SEMARGU-507334 format. One record per residue (C-alpha): residue number from 1; residue in three letters; x, y, z. Coordinates in steps of 0.2 Angstrom, whole numbers, always signed. Layout:
<r n="NUM" res="ala" xx="X" yy="Y" zz="Z"/>
...
***
This chain:
<r n="1" res="met" xx="+0" yy="+0" zz="+0"/>
<r n="2" res="gly" xx="+14" yy="+12" zz="+4"/>
<r n="3" res="asn" xx="+23" yy="+9" zz="-12"/>
<r n="4" res="phe" xx="+6" yy="+12" zz="-21"/>
<r n="5" res="leu" xx="+4" yy="+29" zz="-13"/>
<r n="6" res="ile" xx="+22" yy="+33" zz="-17"/>
<r n="7" res="leu" xx="+19" yy="+29" zz="-36"/>
<r n="8" res="ile" xx="+3" yy="+40" zz="-36"/>
<r n="9" res="phe" xx="+13" yy="+54" zz="-28"/>
<r n="10" res="phe" xx="+27" yy="+53" zz="-41"/>
<r n="11" res="ser" xx="+15" yy="+52" zz="-55"/>
<r n="12" res="val" xx="+6" yy="+68" zz="-49"/>
<r n="13" res="ile" xx="+23" yy="+77" zz="-47"/>
<r n="14" res="val" xx="+28" yy="+72" zz="-65"/>
<r n="15" res="ser" xx="+11" yy="+78" zz="-72"/>
<r n="16" res="met" xx="+12" yy="+95" zz="-64"/>
<r n="17" res="ser" xx="+30" yy="+98" zz="-70"/>
<r n="18" res="arg" xx="+27" yy="+95" zz="-88"/>
<r n="19" res="pro" xx="+16" yy="+107" zz="-99"/>
<r n="20" res="ser" xx="+7" yy="+93" zz="-108"/>
<r n="21" res="tyr" xx="-7" yy="+104" zz="-114"/>
<r n="22" res="ala" xx="+4" yy="+110" zz="-129"/>
<r n="23" res="tyr" xx="+15" yy="+94" zz="-131"/>
<r n="24" res="asp" xx="+16" yy="+87" zz="-148"/>
<r n="25" res="ser" xx="+24" yy="+70" zz="-151"/>
<r n="26" res="leu" xx="+28" yy="+74" zz="-169"/>
<r n="27" res="asp" xx="+37" yy="+90" zz="-164"/>
<r n="28" res="pro" xx="+41" yy="+89" zz="-146"/>
<r n="29" res="phe" xx="+54" yy="+103" zz="-146"/>
<r n="30" res="gly" xx="+46" yy="+115" zz="-158"/>
<r n="31" res="asn" xx="+43" yy="+133" zz="-153"/>
<r n="32" res="ile" xx="+44" yy="+151" zz="-160"/>
<r n="33" res="thr" xx="+58" yy="+161" zz="-151"/>
<r n="34" res="ile" xx="+59" yy="+180" zz="-149"/>
<r n="35" res="thr" xx="+76" yy="+186" zz="-147"/>
<r n="36" res="trp" xx="+79" yy="+203" zz="-139"/>
<r n="37" res="asp" xx="+97" yy="+210" zz="-142"/>
<r n="38" res="phe" xx="+102" yy="+226" zz="-133"/>
<r n="39" res="leu" xx="+115" yy="+234" zz="-145"/>
<r n="40" res="ser" xx="+119" yy="+250" zz="-136"/>
<r n="41" res="asp" xx="+115" yy="+262" zz="-122"/>
<r n="42" res="asn" xx="+114" yy="+280" zz="-128"/>
<r n="43" res="gly" xx="+110" yy="+287" zz="-111"/>
<r n="44" res="asp" xx="+92" yy="+292" zz="-114"/>
<r n="45" res="ser" xx="+88" yy="+279" zz="-127"/>
<r n="46" res="ile" xx="+93" yy="+261" zz="-131"/>
<r n="47" res="asp" xx="+96" yy="+252" zz="-148"/>
<r n="48" res="val" xx="+89" yy="+234" zz="-149"/>
<r n="49" res="thr" xx="+88" yy="+221" zz="-163"/>
<r n="50" res="val" xx="+72" yy="+210" zz="-161"/>
<r n="51" res="ser" xx="+72" yy="+193" zz="-170"/>
<r n="52" res="ile" xx="+58" yy="+180" zz="-172"/>
<r n="53" res="tyr" xx="+63" yy="+162" zz="-176"/>
<r n="54" res="asn" xx="+52" yy="+148" zz="-181"/>
<r n="55" res="phe" xx="+60" yy="+132" zz="-174"/>
<r n="56" res="gln" xx="+45" yy="+121" zz="-178"/>
<r n="57" res="leu" xx="+48" yy="+106" zz="-189"/>
<r n="58" res="phe" xx="+32" yy="+108" zz="-199"/>
<r n="59" res="arg" xx="+21" yy="+122" zz="-192"/>
<r n="60" res="his" xx="+23" yy="+139" zz="-202"/>
<r n="61" res="val" xx="+16" yy="+156" zz="-200"/>
<r n="62" res="glu" xx="+6" yy="+161" zz="-216"/>
<r n="63" res="glu" xx="-3" yy="+177" zz="-221"/>
<r n="64" res="pro" xx="-7" yy="+189" zz="-213"/>
<r n="65" res="gly" xx="+8" yy="+184" zz="-203"/>
<r n="66" res="trp" xx="+14" yy="+188" zz="-185"/>
<r n="67" res="lys" xx="+10" yy="+203" zz="-175"/>
<r n="68" res="leu" xx="+22" yy="+205" zz="-161"/>
<r n="69" res="gly" xx="+15" yy="+213" zz="-146"/>
<r n="70" res="trp" xx="+22" yy="+217" zz="-128"/>
<r n="71" res="ala" xx="+19" yy="+228" zz="-113"/>
<r n="72" res="trp" xx="+32" yy="+242" zz="-108"/>
<r n="73" res="lys" xx="+36" yy="+242" zz="-89"/>
<r n="74" res="gly" xx="+37" yy="+261" zz="-89"/>
<r n="75" res="asp" xx="+34" yy="+275" zz="-100"/>
<r n="76" res="glu" xx="+45" yy="+270" zz="-115"/>
<r n="77" res="val" xx="+41" yy="+276" zz="-132"/>
<r n="78" res="ile" xx="+48" yy="+270" zz="-149"/>
<r n="79" res="trp" xx="+58" yy="+284" zz="-158"/>
<r n="80" res="ala" xx="+62" yy="+275" zz="-174"/>
<r n="81" res="ile" xx="+61" yy="+257" zz="-181"/>
<r n="82" res="leu" xx="+68" yy="+249" zz="-197"/>
<r n="83" res="gly" xx="+61" yy="+233" zz="-205"/>
<r n="84" res="ala" xx="+44" yy="+234" zz="-197"/>
<r n="85" res="glu" xx="+31" yy="+246" zz="-190"/>
<r n="86" res="ala" xx="+19" yy="+249" zz="-176"/>
<r n="87" res="thr" xx="+1" yy="+247" zz="-181"/>
<r n="88" res="glu" xx="-4" yy="+263" zz="-171"/>
<r n="89" res="gln" xx="+6" yy="+278" zz="-166"/>
<r n="90" res="gly" xx="-4" yy="+281" zz="-151"/>
<r n="91" res="asn" xx="-5" yy="+297" zz="-140"/>
<r n="92" res="cys" xx="+12" yy="+307" zz="-142"/>
<r n="93" res="ser" xx="+5" yy="+324" zz="-137"/>
<r n="94" res="arg" xx="+18" yy="+326" zz="-123"/>
<r n="95" res="phe" xx="+31" yy="+328" zz="-136"/>
<r n="96" res="arg" xx="+26" yy="+345" zz="-143"/>
<r n="97" res="gly" xx="+38" yy="+355" zz="-153"/>
<r n="98" res="gln" xx="+49" yy="+340" zz="-155"/>
<r n="99" res="gln" xx="+50" yy="+326" zz="-168"/>
<r n="100" res="lys" xx="+36" yy="+314" zz="-165"/>
<r n="101" res="pro" xx="+41" yy="+296" zz="-160"/>
<r n="102" res="his" xx="+36" yy="+282" zz="-170"/>
<r n="103" res="cys" xx="+25" yy="+274" zz="-157"/>
<r n="104" res="cys" xx="+19" yy="+280" zz="-140"/>
<r n="105" res="glu" xx="+8" yy="+265" zz="-136"/>
<r n="106" res="lys" xx="+9" yy="+257" zz="-119"/>
<r n="107" res="glu" xx="+6" yy="+240" zz="-127"/>
<r n="108" res="pro" xx="+13" yy="+242" zz="-145"/>
<r n="109" res="val" xx="+9" yy="+229" zz="-159"/>
<r n="110" res="ile" xx="+23" yy="+228" zz="-172"/>
<r n="111" res="val" xx="+20" yy="+220" zz="-190"/>
<r n="112" res="asp" xx="+33" yy="+215" zz="-203"/>
<r n="113" res="leu" xx="+35" yy="+226" zz="-219"/>
<r n="114" res="met" xx="+30" yy="+219" zz="-236"/>
<r n="115" res="ala" xx="+44" yy="+214" zz="-248"/>
<r n="116" res="gly" xx="+42" yy="+230" zz="-259"/>
<r n="117" res="ala" xx="+45" yy="+242" zz="-244"/>
<r n="118" res="pro" xx="+56" yy="+257" zz="-247"/>
<r n="119" res="tyr" xx="+75" yy="+253" zz="-245"/>
<r n="120" res="asn" xx="+77" yy="+266" zz="-232"/>
<r n="121" res="met" xx="+64" yy="+257" zz="-221"/>
<r n="122" res="gln" xx="+72" yy="+240" zz="-222"/>
<r n="123" res="ser" xx="+84" yy="+231" zz="-211"/>
<r n="124" res="ala" xx="+93" yy="+214" zz="-213"/>
<r n="125" res="asn" xx="+82" yy="+199" zz="-214"/>
<r n="126" res="cys" xx="+65" yy="+209" zz="-214"/>
<r n="127" res="cys" xx="+51" yy="+212" zz="-225"/>
<r n="128" res="lys" xx="+42" yy="+195" zz="-228"/>
<r n="129" res="gly" xx="+25" yy="+201" zz="-224"/>
<r n="130" res="gly" xx="+25" yy="+192" zz="-207"/>
<r n="131" res="val" xx="+27" yy="+175" zz="-216"/>
<r n="132" res="leu" xx="+39" yy="+162" zz="-208"/>
<r n="133" res="thr" xx="+42" yy="+145" zz="-215"/>
<r n="134" res="ser" xx="+46" yy="+129" zz="-205"/>
<r n="135" res="ile" xx="+64" yy="+124" zz="-203"/>
<r n="136" res="thr" xx="+60" yy="+108" zz="-213"/>
<r n="137" res="gln" xx="+52" yy="+117" zz="-228"/>
<r n="138" res="asp" xx="+65" yy="+132" zz="-230"/>
<r n="139" res="val" xx="+77" yy="+135" zz="-216"/>
<r n="140" res="thr" xx="+83" yy="+152" zz="-225"/>
<r n="141" res="lys" xx="+65" yy="+160" zz="-222"/>
<r n="142" res="his" xx="+61" yy="+154" zz="-205"/>
<r n="143" res="gly" xx="+66" yy="+170" zz="-196"/>
<r n="144" res="ala" xx="+63" yy="+189" zz="-197"/>
<r n="145" res="thr" xx="+72" yy="+204" zz="-189"/>
<r n="146" res="phe" xx="+69" yy="+222" zz="-186"/>
<r n="147" res="gln" xx="+79" yy="+236" zz="-177"/>
<r n="148" res="met" xx="+72" yy="+248" zz="-165"/>
<r n="149" res="asn" xx="+77" yy="+264" zz="-155"/>
<r n="150" res="tyr" xx="+67" yy="+268" zz="-140"/>
<r n="151" res="met" xx="+67" yy="+280" zz="-125"/>
<r n="152" res="lys" xx="+71" yy="+273" zz="-108"/>
<r n="153" res="ala" xx="+58" yy="+272" zz="-94"/>
<r n="154" res="ser" xx="+65" yy="+288" zz="-87"/>
<r n="155" res="val" xx="+77" yy="+300" zz="-94"/>
<r n="156" res="gly" xx="+95" yy="+298" zz="-87"/>
<r n="157" res="asp" xx="+92" yy="+280" zz="-81"/>
<r n="158" res="thr" xx="+108" yy="+271" zz="-82"/>
<r n="159" res="gly" xx="+103" yy="+256" zz="-72"/>
<r n="160" res="ala" xx="+101" yy="+238" zz="-78"/>
<r n="161" res="phe" xx="+91" yy="+235" zz="-94"/>
<r n="162" res="ser" xx="+73" yy="+233" zz="-92"/>
<r n="163" res="met" xx="+64" yy="+220" zz="-103"/>
<r n="164" res="pro" xx="+46" yy="+222" zz="-108"/>
<r n="165" res="glu" xx="+33" yy="+209" zz="-103"/>
<r n="166" res="asn" xx="+17" yy="+200" zz="-109"/>
<r n="167" res="phe" xx="+24" yy="+196" zz="-126"/>
<r n="168" res="thr" xx="+11" yy="+190" zz="-139"/>
<r n="169" res="leu" xx="+13" yy="+184" zz="-157"/>
<r n="170" res="gly" xx="-5" yy="+188" zz="-163"/>
<r n="171" res="ile" xx="-6" yy="+170" zz="-171"/>
<r n="172" res="pro" xx="-20" yy="+159" zz="-165"/>
<r n="173" res="gly" xx="-14" yy="+145" zz="-153"/>
<r n="174" res="tyr" xx="+2" yy="+152" zz="-147"/>
<r n="175" res="ser" xx="+6" yy="+158" zz="-130"/>
<r n="176" res="cys" xx="+22" yy="+166" zz="-124"/>
<r n="177" res="gly" xx="+32" yy="+163" zz="-108"/>
<r n="178" res="thr" xx="+42" yy="+176" zz="-97"/>
<r n="179" res="pro" xx="+58" yy="+183" zz="-104"/>
<r n="180" res="phe" xx="+74" yy="+175" zz="-98"/>
<r n="181" res="gln" xx="+92" yy="+180" zz="-101"/>
<r n="182" res="val" xx="+104" yy="+170" zz="-111"/>
<r n="183" res="pro" xx="+122" yy="+172" zz="-116"/>
<r n="184" res="pro" xx="+125" yy="+188" zz="-127"/>
<r n="185" res="thr" xx="+123" yy="+186" zz="-146"/>
<r n="186" res="lys" xx="+140" yy="+186" zz="-155"/>
<r n="187" res="phe" xx="+141" yy="+193" zz="-173"/>
<r n="188" res="thr" xx="+155" yy="+196" zz="-186"/>
<r n="189" res="lys" xx="+156" yy="+208" zz="-201"/>
<r n="190" res="asp" xx="+172" yy="+202" zz="-209"/>
<r n="191" res="gly" xx="+174" yy="+184" zz="-202"/>
<r n="192" res="his" xx="+189" yy="+189" zz="-192"/>
<r n="193" res="arg" xx="+183" yy="+200" zz="-177"/>
<r n="194" res="trp" xx="+169" yy="+194" zz="-167"/>
<r n="195" res="gln" xx="+158" yy="+206" zz="-157"/>
<r n="196" res="gln" xx="+144" yy="+204" zz="-145"/>
<r n="197" res="val" xx="+129" yy="+213" zz="-139"/>
<r n="198" res="leu" xx="+127" yy="+220" zz="-122"/>
<r n="199" res="glu" xx="+113" yy="+208" zz="-116"/>
<r n="200" res="thr" xx="+102" yy="+195" zz="-125"/>
<r n="201" res="trp" xx="+85" yy="+190" zz="-119"/>
<r n="202" res="asn" xx="+74" yy="+176" zz="-126"/>
<r n="203" res="val" xx="+55" yy="+173" zz="-125"/>
<r n="204" res="thr" xx="+48" yy="+156" zz="-130"/>
<r n="205" res="cys" xx="+31" yy="+154" zz="-138"/>
<r n="206" res="ile" xx="+23" yy="+137" zz="-140"/>
<r n="207" res="phe" xx="+8" yy="+131" zz="-150"/>
<r n="208" res="ser" xx="-8" yy="+122" zz="-143"/>
<r n="209" res="gln" xx="-21" yy="+116" zz="-155"/>
<r n="210" res="phe" xx="-34" yy="+117" zz="-141"/>
<r n="211" res="leu" xx="-30" yy="+136" zz="-140"/>
<r n="212" res="ala" xx="-30" yy="+138" zz="-158"/>
<r n="213" res="ser" xx="-47" yy="+131" zz="-162"/>
<r n="214" res="pro" xx="-61" yy="+123" zz="-152"/>
<r n="215" res="ala" xx="-64" yy="+111" zz="-167"/>
<r n="216" res="pro" xx="-53" yy="+101" zz="-179"/>
<r n="217" res="lys" xx="-48" yy="+109" zz="-196"/>
<r n="218" res="cys" xx="-47" yy="+94" zz="-207"/>
<r n="219" res="cys" xx="-53" yy="+76" zz="-209"/>
<r n="220" res="val" xx="-47" yy="+60" zz="-219"/>
<r n="221" res="ser" xx="-56" yy="+49" zz="-231"/>
<r n="222" res="leu" xx="-49" yy="+32" zz="-237"/>
<r n="223" res="ser" xx="-51" yy="+20" zz="-252"/>
<r n="224" res="ala" xx="-42" yy="+6" zz="-260"/>
<r n="225" res="phe" xx="-42" yy="-3" zz="-277"/>
<r n="226" res="tyr" xx="-47" yy="-19" zz="-269"/>
<r n="227" res="tyr" xx="-62" yy="-11" zz="-260"/>
<r n="228" res="ser" xx="-78" yy="-5" zz="-269"/>
<r n="229" res="thr" xx="-83" yy="+8" zz="-256"/>
<r n="230" res="ile" xx="-75" yy="+24" zz="-251"/>
<r n="231" res="val" xx="-74" yy="+27" zz="-232"/>
<r n="232" res="pro" xx="-79" yy="+45" zz="-230"/>
<r n="233" res="cys" xx="-74" yy="+57" zz="-217"/>
<r n="234" res="pro" xx="-83" yy="+54" zz="-200"/>
<r n="235" res="thr" xx="-99" yy="+64" zz="-198"/>
<r n="236" res="cys" xx="-97" yy="+80" zz="-190"/>
<r n="237" res="ser" xx="-78" yy="+79" zz="-190"/>
<r n="238" res="cys" xx="-76" yy="+98" zz="-188"/>
<r n="239" res="asn" xx="-94" yy="+104" zz="-185"/>
<r n="240" res="cys" xx="-112" yy="+100" zz="-188"/>
<r n="241" res="gln" xx="-124" yy="+109" zz="-200"/>
<r n="242" res="gly" xx="-136" yy="+120" zz="-190"/>
<r n="243" res="leu" xx="-124" yy="+123" zz="-176"/>
<r n="244" res="pro" xx="-118" yy="+140" zz="-171"/>
<r n="245" res="gly" xx="-103" yy="+145" zz="-182"/>
<r n="246" res="ala" xx="-106" yy="+132" zz="-195"/>
<r n="247" res="asn" xx="-107" yy="+143" zz="-210"/>
<r n="248" res="cys" xx="-108" yy="+133" zz="-226"/>
<r n="249" res="val" xx="-114" yy="+136" zz="-244"/>
<r n="250" res="asn" xx="-122" yy="+123" zz="-255"/>
<r n="251" res="ser" xx="-113" yy="+119" zz="-272"/>
<r n="252" res="asp" xx="-128" yy="+126" zz="-282"/>
<r n="253" res="lys" xx="-126" yy="+143" zz="-274"/>
<r n="254" res="thr" xx="-107" yy="+146" zz="-276"/>
<r n="255" res="ser" xx="-110" yy="+157" zz="-291"/>
<r n="256" res="val" xx="-119" yy="+170" zz="-280"/>
<r n="257" res="leu" xx="-108" yy="+169" zz="-265"/>
<r n="258" res="gln" xx="-104" yy="+185" zz="-257"/>
<r n="259" res="leu" xx="-87" yy="+186" zz="-248"/>
<r n="260" res="pro" xx="-88" yy="+192" zz="-230"/>
<r n="261" res="gln" xx="-82" yy="+210" zz="-227"/>
<r n="262" res="thr" xx="-66" yy="+212" zz="-216"/>
<r n="263" res="asn" xx="-55" yy="+226" zz="-210"/>
<r n="264" res="gly" xx="-42" yy="+221" zz="-222"/>
<r n="265" res="ala" xx="-29" yy="+214" zz="-210"/>
<r n="266" res="glu" xx="-39" yy="+201" zz="-202"/>
<r n="267" res="pro" xx="-43" yy="+185" zz="-212"/>
<r n="268" res="pro" xx="-62" yy="+182" zz="-216"/>
<r n="269" res="pro" xx="-72" yy="+170" zz="-206"/>
<r n="270" res="pro" xx="-72" yy="+153" zz="-215"/>
<r n="271" res="val" xx="-86" yy="+149" zz="-227"/>
<r n="272" res="ile" xx="-85" yy="+131" zz="-232"/>
<r n="273" res="arg" xx="-95" yy="+119" zz="-244"/>
<r n="274" res="cys" xx="-109" yy="+111" zz="-235"/>
<r n="275" res="ser" xx="-105" yy="+93" zz="-231"/>
<r n="276" res="his" xx="-108" yy="+79" zz="-218"/>
<r n="277" res="his" xx="-91" yy="+82" zz="-210"/>
<r n="278" res="met" xx="-90" yy="+102" zz="-212"/>
<r n="279" res="cys" xx="-71" yy="+102" zz="-213"/>
<r n="280" res="pro" xx="-62" yy="+116" zz="-223"/>
<r n="281" res="ile" xx="-49" yy="+103" zz="-228"/>
<r n="282" res="arg" xx="-52" yy="+85" zz="-234"/>
<r n="283" res="val" xx="-37" yy="+73" zz="-236"/>
<r n="284" res="his" xx="-40" yy="+58" zz="-246"/>
<r n="285" res="trp" xx="-28" yy="+43" zz="-246"/>
<r n="286" res="his" xx="-31" yy="+30" zz="-260"/>
<r n="287" res="val" xx="-21" yy="+14" zz="-261"/>
<r n="288" res="lys" xx="-20" yy="+15" zz="-280"/>
<r n="289" res="gln" xx="-9" yy="+0" zz="-287"/>
<r n="290" res="ser" xx="+1" yy="-15" zz="-281"/>
<r n="291" res="tyr" xx="+16" yy="-22" zz="-290"/>
<r n="292" res="arg" xx="+28" yy="-36" zz="-285"/>
<r n="293" res="glu" xx="+40" yy="-26" zz="-276"/>
<r n="294" res="tyr" xx="+31" yy="-9" zz="-274"/>
<r n="295" res="trp" xx="+14" yy="-1" zz="-270"/>
<r n="296" res="arg" xx="+7" yy="+16" zz="-275"/>
<r n="297" res="val" xx="-3" yy="+28" zz="-265"/>
<r n="298" res="lys" xx="-12" yy="+43" zz="-271"/>
<r n="299" res="ile" xx="-15" yy="+58" zz="-259"/>
<r n="300" res="thr" xx="-27" yy="+72" zz="-263"/>
<r n="301" res="ile" xx="-29" yy="+87" zz="-253"/>
<r n="302" res="thr" xx="-46" yy="+97" zz="-256"/>
<r n="303" res="asn" xx="-49" yy="+115" zz="-250"/>
<r n="304" res="leu" xx="-68" yy="+117" zz="-246"/>
<r n="305" res="asn" xx="-65" yy="+134" zz="-239"/>
<r n="306" res="phe" xx="-72" yy="+147" zz="-252"/>
<r n="307" res="val" xx="-63" yy="+162" zz="-243"/>
<r n="308" res="lys" xx="-46" yy="+156" zz="-239"/>
<r n="309" res="asn" xx="-30" yy="+151" zz="-250"/>
<r n="310" res="tyr" xx="-18" yy="+141" zz="-240"/>
<r n="311" res="ser" xx="+0" yy="+147" zz="-244"/>
<r n="312" res="gln" xx="+15" yy="+136" zz="-241"/>
<r n="313" res="trp" xx="+4" yy="+122" zz="-235"/>
<r n="314" res="asn" xx="+11" yy="+106" zz="-228"/>
<r n="315" res="leu" xx="+5" yy="+88" zz="-224"/>
<r n="316" res="val" xx="+12" yy="+77" zz="-210"/>
<r n="317" res="val" xx="+9" yy="+58" zz="-212"/>
<r n="318" res="leu" xx="+13" yy="+45" zz="-200"/>
<r n="319" res="his" xx="+14" yy="+27" zz="-208"/>
<r n="320" res="pro" xx="+26" yy="+13" zz="-205"/>
<r n="321" res="asn" xx="+31" yy="+11" zz="-224"/>
<r n="322" res="leu" xx="+37" yy="+29" zz="-225"/>
<r n="323" res="arg" xx="+54" yy="+22" zz="-221"/>
<r n="324" res="ser" xx="+55" yy="+15" zz="-238"/>
<r n="325" res="val" xx="+49" yy="+29" zz="-249"/>
<r n="326" res="thr" xx="+55" yy="+26" zz="-267"/>
<r n="327" res="gln" xx="+48" yy="+41" zz="-276"/>
<r n="328" res="val" xx="+36" yy="+56" zz="-273"/>
<r n="329" res="phe" xx="+28" yy="+64" zz="-288"/>
<r n="330" res="ser" xx="+23" yy="+83" zz="-289"/>
<r n="331" res="phe" xx="+27" yy="+86" zz="-270"/>
<r n="332" res="asn" xx="+42" yy="+89" zz="-260"/>
<r n="333" res="tyr" xx="+45" yy="+76" zz="-247"/>
<r n="334" res="gln" xx="+57" yy="+75" zz="-231"/>
<r n="335" res="pro" xx="+57" yy="+63" zz="-217"/>
<r n="336" res="leu" xx="+54" yy="+71" zz="-200"/>
<r n="337" res="pro" xx="+69" yy="+68" zz="-187"/>
<r n="338" res="ile" xx="+57" yy="+66" zz="-172"/>
<r n="339" res="met" xx="+68" yy="+54" zz="-162"/>
<r n="340" res="glu" xx="+86" yy="+53" zz="-159"/>
<r n="341" res="ile" xx="+85" yy="+35" zz="-166"/>
<r n="342" res="ser" xx="+72" yy="+39" zz="-179"/>
<r n="343" res="val" xx="+62" yy="+25" zz="-186"/>
<r n="344" res="asn" xx="+58" yy="+36" zz="-201"/>
<r n="345" res="asp" xx="+39" yy="+32" zz="-200"/>
<r n="346" res="thr" xx="+34" yy="+51" zz="-201"/>
<r n="347" res="gly" xx="+36" yy="+62" zz="-216"/>
<r n="348" res="leu" xx="+32" yy="+80" zz="-222"/>
<r n="349" res="phe" xx="+24" yy="+84" zz="-239"/>
<r n="350" res="trp" xx="+23" yy="+101" zz="-246"/>
<r n="351" res="gly" xx="+20" yy="+109" zz="-263"/>
<r n="352" res="leu" xx="+33" yy="+114" zz="-276"/>
<r n="353" res="glu" xx="+37" yy="+133" zz="-277"/>
<r n="354" res="tyr" xx="+27" yy="+142" zz="-291"/>
<r n="355" res="tyr" xx="+18" yy="+126" zz="-295"/>
<r n="356" res="asn" xx="+7" yy="+119" zz="-281"/>
<r n="357" res="asp" xx="+13" yy="+128" zz="-265"/>
<r n="358" res="met" xx="-4" yy="+137" zz="-265"/>
<r n="359" res="leu" xx="-20" yy="+128" zz="-261"/>
<r n="360" res="his" xx="-33" yy="+139" zz="-268"/>
<r n="361" res="gly" xx="-51" yy="+140" zz="-261"/>
<r n="362" res="glu" xx="-67" yy="+136" zz="-270"/>
<r n="363" res="asn" xx="-64" yy="+117" zz="-271"/>
<r n="364" res="gly" xx="-46" yy="+118" zz="-276"/>
<r n="365" res="asn" xx="-35" yy="+103" zz="-274"/>
<r n="366" res="val" xx="-17" yy="+97" zz="-275"/>
<r n="367" res="gln" xx="-12" yy="+79" zz="-278"/>
<r n="368" res="thr" xx="+3" yy="+67" zz="-277"/>
<r n="369" res="glu" xx="+7" yy="+49" zz="-280"/>
<r n="370" res="val" xx="+20" yy="+40" zz="-268"/>
<r n="371" res="leu" xx="+29" yy="+24" zz="-273"/>
<r n="372" res="leu" xx="+34" yy="+14" zz="-258"/>
<r n="373" res="his" xx="+44" yy="-2" zz="-257"/>
<r n="374" res="lys" xx="+36" yy="-18" zz="-249"/>
<r n="375" res="asp" xx="+47" yy="-22" zz="-234"/>
<r n="376" res="arg" xx="+48" yy="-40" zz="-232"/>
<r n="377" res="gly" xx="+40" yy="-47" zz="-216"/>
<r n="378" res="glu" xx="+31" yy="-31" zz="-213"/>
<r n="379" res="phe" xx="+21" yy="-25" zz="-228"/>
<r n="380" res="ser" xx="+3" yy="-31" zz="-229"/>
<r n="381" res="phe" xx="-14" yy="-25" zz="-236"/>
<r n="382" res="lys" xx="-23" yy="-34" zz="-221"/>
<r n="383" res="glu" xx="-31" yy="-25" zz="-206"/>
<r n="384" res="gly" xx="-29" yy="-8" zz="-213"/>
<r n="385" res="trp" xx="-10" yy="-8" zz="-212"/>
<r n="386" res="ala" xx="-9" yy="+1" zz="-229"/>
<r n="387" res="phe" xx="-18" yy="+17" zz="-221"/>
<r n="388" res="pro" xx="-9" yy="+31" zz="-211"/>
<r n="389" res="arg" xx="-9" yy="+31" zz="-192"/>
<r n="390" res="lys" xx="-10" yy="+50" zz="-191"/>
<r n="391" res="ile" xx="-12" yy="+65" zz="-203"/>
<r n="392" res="ser" xx="-9" yy="+83" zz="-199"/>
<r n="393" res="phe" xx="-13" yy="+98" zz="-211"/>
<r n="394" res="asn" xx="-3" yy="+114" zz="-207"/>
<r n="395" res="gly" xx="+0" yy="+108" zz="-190"/>
<r n="396" res="tyr" xx="-18" yy="+103" zz="-186"/>
<r n="397" res="glu" xx="-22" yy="+85" zz="-183"/>
<r n="398" res="cys" xx="-35" yy="+78" zz="-194"/>
<r n="399" res="val" xx="-50" yy="+67" zz="-189"/>
<r n="400" res="met" xx="-47" yy="+49" zz="-195"/>
<r n="401" res="pro" xx="-61" yy="+36" zz="-199"/>
<r n="402" res="ser" xx="-63" yy="+23" zz="-186"/>
<r n="403" res="pro" xx="-51" yy="+8" zz="-188"/>
<r n="404" res="asp" xx="-65" yy="-4" zz="-190"/>
<r n="405" res="glu" xx="-71" yy="+5" zz="-206"/>
<r n="406" res="tyr" xx="-54" yy="+4" zz="-215"/>
<r n="407" res="pro" xx="-55" yy="-4" zz="-232"/>
<r n="408" res="arg" xx="-50" yy="-22" zz="-230"/>
<r n="409" res="leu" xx="-46" yy="-36" zz="-242"/>
<r n="410" res="pro" xx="-61" yy="-47" zz="-247"/>
<r n="411" res="asn" xx="-66" yy="-62" zz="-236"/>
<r n="412" res="thr" xx="-60" yy="-77" zz="-246"/>
<r n="413" res="ala" xx="-71" yy="-89" zz="-236"/>
<r n="414" res="his" xx="-87" yy="-79" zz="-241"/>
<r n="415" res="ile" xx="-81" yy="-76" zz="-259"/>
<r n="416" res="ala" xx="-79" yy="-95" zz="-262"/>
<r n="417" res="thr" xx="-97" yy="-98" zz="-260"/>
<r n="418" res="thr" xx="-102" yy="-85" zz="-272"/>
<r n="419" res="asn" xx="-89" yy="-82" zz="-286"/>
<r n="420" res="pro" xx="-75" yy="-95" zz="-287"/>
<r n="421" res="pro" xx="-65" yy="-85" zz="-301"/>
<r n="422" res="ile" xx="-64" yy="-70" zz="-289"/>
<r n="423" res="leu" xx="-58" yy="-81" zz="-275"/>
<r n="424" res="phe" xx="-44" yy="-87" zz="-287"/>
<r n="425" res="leu" xx="-39" yy="-69" zz="-291"/>
<r n="426" res="ser" xx="-39" yy="-64" zz="-273"/>
<r n="427" res="met" xx="-28" yy="-79" zz="-268"/>
<r n="428" res="leu" xx="-16" yy="-74" zz="-282"/>
<r n="429" res="leu" xx="-16" yy="-56" zz="-276"/>
<r n="430" res="leu" xx="-12" yy="-61" zz="-258"/>
<r n="431" res="ser" xx="+2" yy="-73" zz="-264"/>
<r n="432" res="ile" xx="+11" yy="-58" zz="-272"/>
<r n="433" res="phe" xx="+10" yy="-48" zz="-256"/>
***
């Protein structure tokens, strides 16, 4: 009894010490890090460089992009900024007769500049419209940087640097922690002499699907060449028709669809095609063909949201045979290094640039075919083995059909009493597998 109580106590302590509400087994160390580098102390003002890095394997930041916010601890104001801008100037009336600061807000919100911004407003590694790729898709575009000069909390203050607090990213599902000091950032201009900033502070932001959306964003349907019926997405996977927030349009009314009005910067609320599953995204997995040494799968991603185009979309698939991928057509593909000793059963698919990296609305779709090698002693079409264990679209886990509904090989005992030729063909098919 004593050992049992000790075990319970240990389990409670472990559960309290781990932030499991945002843990993702497919990307256990993924986060977005905000780095705040103090460059120089000018007496009454401070020069800083602020960087945002996306260290997630497959989640990315798409349009309209990040909106970095924080709360000043004192009466700081932003005098000048390069590579970004504040959404509002705020009340700067106390600076009469002087050059007006860039932003006097107590809680400023900073947005990235677009690629075509004037050169005198740019800084290094800026101006991507707030879009950040994942480190798997394009490691050269996973970060953004801007420079800023701001007035101290009080003129003449020469004490320790004061970090802002309450950081936010303006992206659904992300929550940011408390700033913490790290070793100062080092940089070099010529490759010979290294310099370092005065202080460096980091803020870590993590993603939670439960915070991002109360309902799933996608679902999966299945089919196979040896099974006559398509297994559809489960009913009410993402919502149910008639419930609050379930805005949908029937296919015969799309020609007169009026897009919802927004303030320009905010994305419009979803308007999807009416269906039994009510999901904006449907992923279809079809076991297309079987050869002696290989088998072929066709994957189709359909966008049922009329008012949203998905830029730089990606698809994460968990399947045991992905360790033996032979060829992927029309998509980029990269195994995800999830574990130190990886079994390579998880892979990331995404579109080819300027070809199918944009998934358009109004029933747009993208497709690929994957050729996989039949691993001896493991490959099988039985018991739903040929279908994925998990699929995620843009970081949102999709709703899968129930395993007992997966397409299965015909029952040979039943077929023998009805159609002997089909029995012979089925046995020949099984002998090949």
